[in-house]
C-alpha positions in Angstrom: 112.7 129.0 97.0 111.4 129.1 93.4 108.0 127.5 93.0 107.8 125.0 90.0 105.8 126.3 87.1 103.3 124.5 85.0 103.8 124.3 81.3 102.3 122.5 78.3 105.0 121.4 75.8 105.1 119.4 72.6 106.3 115.8 72.4 110.1 115.2 72.2 111.9 112.1 71.1 113.1 111.4 74.6 109.4 111.1 75.7 108.7 108.0 73.7 108.8 105.5 76.6 106.7 107.9 78.7 104.1 108.2 76.0 103.7 104.5 75.7 103.7 104.0 79.5 101.0 106.6 80.2 98.9 105.6 77.1 98.9 102.1 78.5 98.2 103.3 82.0 95.2 105.2 80.8 93.7 102.1 79.3 94.3 99.9 82.4 92.9 102.6 84.8 89.4 101.6 83.5 90.0 98.0 84.7 90.8 99.3 88.2 87.6 101.4 88.2 85.5 98.5 86.9 86.8 96.2 89.6 86.3 98.7 92.4 82.8 99.5 91.2 81.9 95.8 91.4 83.5 95.3 94.8 81.2 98.0 96.1 78.1 96.7 94.4 75.4 95.6 96.9 74.8 92.3 95.0 78.5 91.4 95.2 78.7 92.4 98.9 75.6 90.3 99.6 77.1 87.3 97.7 80.3 87.6 99.8 78.4 87.8 103.1 76.2 84.8 102.0 79.2 82.6 101.1 81.0 83.6 104.2 78.1 82.9 106.5 77.6 79.5 104.9 81.3 78.7 105.4 81.2 79.8 109.0 78.1 77.6 109.6 79.8 74.6 108.0 83.0 75.1 110.1 81.0 75.8 113.2 82.9 79.0 113.8 80.0 81.2 115.0 81.1 82.7 118.4 79.2 81.4 121.4 80.5 83.8 124.0 81.9 81.1 126.2 85.6 81.9 125.7 85.7 85.7 125.9 86.1 88.4 123.4 88.8 86.6 121.3 86.2 84.0 120.2 84.5 86.7 118.1 87.6 86.7 115.9 86.9 83.1 114.8 84.7 84.0 111.8 87.3 86.4 110.3 89.2 83.8 108.3 86.0 82.8 106.6 85.3 86.4 105.5 88.8 86.7 104.2 88.9 83.4 102.4 85.5 84.0 100.7 86.6 87.4 99.5 89.6 86.0 97.5 87.6 84.0 94.9 85.2 86.8 94.4 87.9 89.3 93.9 89.6 86.9 91.5 86.5 86.2 89.5 85.7 89.9 89.0 89.2 90.7 87.8 89.2 87.5 85.6 86.0 88.5 83.9 86.8 92.2 83.4 90.5 91.9 82.4 90.5 90.4 78.9 88.7 93.3 77.2 90.9 95.8 78.9 94.0 93.8 78.0 92.9 93.7 74.4 92.3 97.5 74.3 95.7 98.0 75.8 97.3 95.9 73.1 95.4 97.7 70.4 96.4 101.0 71.7 100.1 100.2 71.9 100.1 98.6 68.4 98.4 101.5 66.6 100.6 103.3 64.0 100.7 106.5 66.1 102.7 104.8 68.8 105.0 102.9 66.5 106.6 106.1 65.3 105.1 109.0 67.4 107.1 111.9 65.9 106.6 110.9 62.2 102.9 110.1 62.7 101.9 113.4 64.3 104.1 115.4 61.9 101.9 114.4 59.0 99.4 117.2 59.6 100.1 120.7 61.2 96.8 120.3 63.1 97.9 117.1 64.8 100.0 117.1 68.0 100.9 115.4 71.2 101.5 117.5 74.3 102.7 117.0 77.9 101.5 119.0 80.9 104.2 119.3 83.5 104.7 121.0 86.8 108.4 121.6 86.9 109.9 118.2 86.0 106.8 116.3 87.2 104.5 114.7 84.7 100.8 115.7 85.1 99.1 114.6 81.9 99.2 114.2 78.2 96.9 114.6 75.2 97.2 113.6 71.6 95.1 114.8 68.7 95.3 113.1 65.3 94.1 115.3 62.4 95.8 113.3 59.7 94.1 111.7 56.7 93.9 108.5 58.8 92.4 110.1 61.9 89.3 107.8 61.8 91.3 104.6 61.3 91.8 102.1 64.1 94.2 99.7 62.2 96.8 98.1 64.4 100.2 96.6 63.7 99.7 92.9 64.6 100.4 91.0 61.4 102.1 91.2 58.1 98.9 92.4 56.5 98.1 95.1 59.1 101.8 96.1 59.2 101.6 96.7 55.4 98.5 98.9 56.0 100.3 100.8 58.7 103.3 101.5 56.4 100.9 103.0 53.9 99.1 105.0 56.5 102.3 106.5 57.9 103.3 107.9 54.5 100.1 109.9 54.0 100.4 113.6 54.6 97.5 116.0 54.9 94.6 117.1 57.1 91.2 115.5 57.6 87.9 117.2 58.4 87.6 114.9 61.4 90.3 114.9 64.1 90.5 112.2 66.8 91.7 112.5 70.4 93.9 109.4 70.5 95.2 109.7 74.1 94.1 111.7 77.0 95.3 111.1 80.5 95.9 113.1 83.7 97.4 111.8 86.9 94.8 111.3 89.6 96.5 113.7 92.0 95.9 116.7 89.7 92.3 116.0 88.7 90.9 117.9 91.6 92.5 121.0 90.1 90.9 120.2 86.7 94.3 119.9 85.0 92.5 118.0 82.2 90.6 121.1 81.3 93.8 123.0 80.5 95.1 120.2 78.4 91.9 119.8 76.4 91.5 123.5 75.9 95.1 123.9 74.6 94.7 120.9 72.2 91.4 122.1 70.8 92.8 125.6 70.2 95.7 124.1 68.3 93.7 121.8 66.1 91.0 124.3 65.2 93.5 127.2 64.7 96.1 125.3 62.7 93.9 124.3 59.8 90.4 125.5 58.9 89.7 122.2 57.2 89.2 120.5 60.6 85.4 120.7 61.3 84.9 118.0 64.0 87.0 116.7 66.9 85.9 113.4 68.3 86.8 111.5 71.5 85.8 108.3 73.4 84.4 108.5 76.9 83.3 105.9 79.4 81.8 106.2 82.9 84.9 104.4 84.2 87.0 107.5 83.6 84.5 110.2 84.6 87.0 113.1 84.6 87.5 112.8 80.9 83.7 112.9 80.2 83.4 116.0 82.5 86.2 117.8 80.6 84.6 116.9 77.2 81.2 118.2 78.2 82.7 121.5 79.5 84.1 122.1 76.1 80.8 121.4 74.4 81.3 117.8 73.2 78.1 115.9 72.6 77.6 112.1 72.7 76.8 110.7 69.2 76.8 106.9 69.6 77.8 104.0 71.7 80.7 102.2 70.1 81.4 99.4 72.6 80.5 98.0 76.0 82.9 96.8 78.6 83.0 95.0 81.9 80.4 92.8 83.7 77.8 95.5 83.8 78.4 96.5 80.1 79.5 100.1 80.8 79.0 102.0 77.6 82.0 103.5 75.7 80.6 106.4 73.8 81.8 108.6 71.0 81.6 112.3 71.6 82.0 115.0 69.0 82.7 118.8 69.0 81.9 120.7 65.9 83.9 123.8 65.0 80.8 126.1 65.3 80.2 124.9 68.8 83.8 125.4 70.0 84.0 128.0 72.7 87.0 129.6 70.9 85.2 130.0 67.6 
């Protein structure tokens, strides 16, 4: 039996739906992480136990031991019913910002016409990491003249901007990692390191004009931050906060002279 081989390949037109799906999935993964972190928070757990205990007291469901072991199951409905509004509130509070980030990601010019956008600079590119025919991850680096723009296609005005952006060809001194995602199953094997190393080699080797590569990182997707730090990226500033606990979304940068392949 022939074992499947891993490969990194460039974007193809048939990948368009997959790119949009995984770019969106990468954004919403942060929502799941934010919710889970809150569900495990001692304050939230204490709140849940407190409300549950008050409800049990009100309903007089505390077991008295007079009717055997089955009586000790009486409080369980209270614990379940009090968990539901807490779970709902956490997701309700966290979700709007993640939904907005998802919409912004899907409406940026690079996902409107992927092939045309990333063809504008030889240093740009979008690559898939696959094991046989199985998707493992993707990464996209934008080294075009619009690499630092975050314009989105949402109105007639911004659509006009995006049309102008898509016609510009050339390479910027600053490249941006637009998308970076690896399926959870393969993170233990550090598949993200291989993707990032490949993309950095491409962007720095393709055009000497590129001096800096930048990327966003948050504690909600720690595997990305770990991969960036391995390659020498350094945090420069906080660009946003997200979630109930205001987790910081930070910009990281890697200068050419600090690149391991320099």
